[in-house]
Every structure is written in structure tokens, then in C-alpha cells.
C-alpha positions as CSV (number, residue, x, y, z in Angstrom):
1,M,15.0,-3.3,24.1
2,A,12.6,-4.3,21.2
3,T,13.2,-2.7,17.9
4,S,10.4,-0.9,16.2
5,H,9.7,-2.0,12.6
6,I,8.5,0.5,10.1
7,F,7.5,-0.7,6.6
8,R,7.1,1.5,3.5
9,I,4.4,0.0,1.2
10,M,4.0,1.3,-2.4
11,F,0.9,0.2,-4.3
12,V,-1.1,1.2,-7.3
13,N,-4.8,2.2,-7.1
14,Q,-6.8,3.8,-9.9
15,G,-3.9,5.2,-11.8
16,K,-2.1,6.6,-8.7
17,V,0.9,5.3,-6.7
18,Y,0.3,5.3,-3.0
19,E,3.2,5.3,-0.6
20,V,2.2,4.6,3.1
21,Y,4.0,3.6,6.2
22,A,2.8,0.9,8.6
23,R,4.1,-1.1,11.6
24,K,2.6,-4.5,10.6
25,V,2.5,-6.2,7.2
26,S,1.5,-9.8,6.5
27,H,0.1,-12.1,3.9
28,G,-3.3,-11.7,5.7
29,E,-6.3,-13.9,6.1
30,L,-7.7,-13.3,2.6
31,F,-6.2,-15.3,-0.2
32,G,-4.3,-13.1,-2.6
33,F,-4.2,-10.0,-0.4
34,I,-1.5,-8.3,1.7
35,E,-2.7,-7.1,5.1
36,I,-1.5,-3.8,6.4
37,E,-2.1,-2.7,10.0
38,E,-1.2,0.3,12.2
39,L,-0.7,2.9,9.5
40,V,1.7,5.6,10.6
41,F,1.4,9.3,9.5
42,G,3.4,12.4,10.4
43,E,2.8,14.3,13.6
44,R,0.1,17.0,13.7
45,G,2.1,19.1,16.1
46,S,4.2,20.6,13.3
47,V,3.2,24.1,11.9
48,V,3.9,23.2,8.3
49,L,1.2,20.9,6.8
50,D,1.9,18.8,3.7
51,P,-1.3,18.8,1.6
52,S,-0.5,15.4,-0.1
53,E,0.0,13.7,3.3
54,E,-3.2,15.3,4.7
55,R,-5.1,13.9,1.7
56,I,-3.9,10.4,2.2
57,K,-4.4,10.7,6.0
58,S,-8.0,11.7,5.5
59,E,-8.5,8.8,3.0
60,F,-7.3,6.3,5.6
61,A,-9.0,8.0,8.6
62,G,-10.6,5.4,10.9
63,V,-9.1,2.4,9.0
64,K,-7.9,-0.3,11.5
65,R,-6.3,-2.4,8.8
66,T,-6.5,-2.6,5.0
67,F,-6.2,-5.5,2.5
68,L,-4.3,-4.8,-0.8
69,P,-4.5,-7.2,-3.8
70,M,-1.1,-8.7,-4.3
71,H,-1.0,-7.6,-7.9
72,S,-1.3,-4.0,-7.0
73,V,1.6,-3.9,-4.6
74,L,4.8,-2.6,-6.1
75,R,7.1,-3.1,-3.2
76,V,7.4,-3.4,0.6
77,D,10.5,-2.1,2.3
78,E,11.6,-2.2,6.0
79,V,13.0,1.2,6.7
80,K,14.7,2.8,9.7
81,K,12.8,6.0,9.7
82,Q,9.3,7.0,8.7
83,G,9.0,9.2,5.6
84,V,6.1,11.3,4.2
85,S,3.1,9.3,3.0
86,K,2.0,10.5,-0.4
87,I,-0.1,9.9,-3.5
88,T,1.5,10.5,-6.9
89,V,0.0,10.2,-10.4
90,L,1.2,7.1,-12.3
91,E,3.0,8.1,-15.6
92,G,0.6,7.2,-18.4
93,G,-1.9,6.0,-15.7
94,A,-4.9,7.7,-17.5
95,N,-4.3,5.8,-20.7
96,V,-3.2,2.4,-19.4
97,A,-5.2,-0.1,-17.4
98,Q,-3.8,-3.3,-15.9
99,F,-5.5,-6.4,-17.2
100,P,-6.7,-8.5,-14.3
101,L,-4.5,-11.6,-13.9
102,P,-4.9,-14.6,-11.6
103,V,-2.5,-14.6,-8.7
104,Y,-1.6,-18.2,-9.4
105,G,-1.7,-19.9,-12.8
106,A,-4.5,-22.4,-13.4
107,P,-3.6,-26.0,-13.9
108,P,-3.1,-27.0,-17.6
109,Y,-6.3,-28.0,-19.4
110,D,-6.2,-31.8,-20.3
111,K,-8.5,-33.0,-23.1
112,K,-9.2,-36.6,-22.2
């Protein structure tokens, strides 16, 4: 019997930390990006609805796959069970912005 993989991906976007669950994660076809496919959300059959999960679910509605810049990904974990997808405000996120950095360092400048 094949095992089902579930990945928890945490990334930063506009001062917020997103936590999503997906079945496929790879380095992707675009240089410097992580590709996430088959996003997984909680079942709609439950009576109790989590507003934070509904918000992230509506944001990714209709998305087949998404590409995240490598520098925005905080961590990727393979987990046994799916948790609740959520968006949380980054501490100090309103006052601090990340300076864009190259993914790989440029070769040293040679004055010849």
C-alpha cells in the first residue's frame, strides 16, 4: 500500500506567515522558486467552521499549483496528519521589510 505524503509549508507573504498543507512539493520549473501542488484543506462537512482556514481556502480557491520564492519559505515539514491551514501576523511585520537578496551569490568582481 502506497503511503500518502502530506507536507506543511510555512512561508512569509506581506508581513504574514502562511501555513498550508500540500501533497506535492518540489524545486519547480522556475529558477529560485518552490512549487507546491495539490493544496489540502479541512473538510467542509464539519459544522464548526474556522474563519482563518476559510480565509486561506478562499485565497487559494481555483489554484492548481503555486510558486513561492525560495527566500520567503520558512520551512517545509513532512507530517503524518494534516493540520489546520492558517494565516498569522508576523511579529513586527508592519515595521520591518525584508531586503531583496539574490538566491545565489554573484561571482566576485575582478578588475583586470
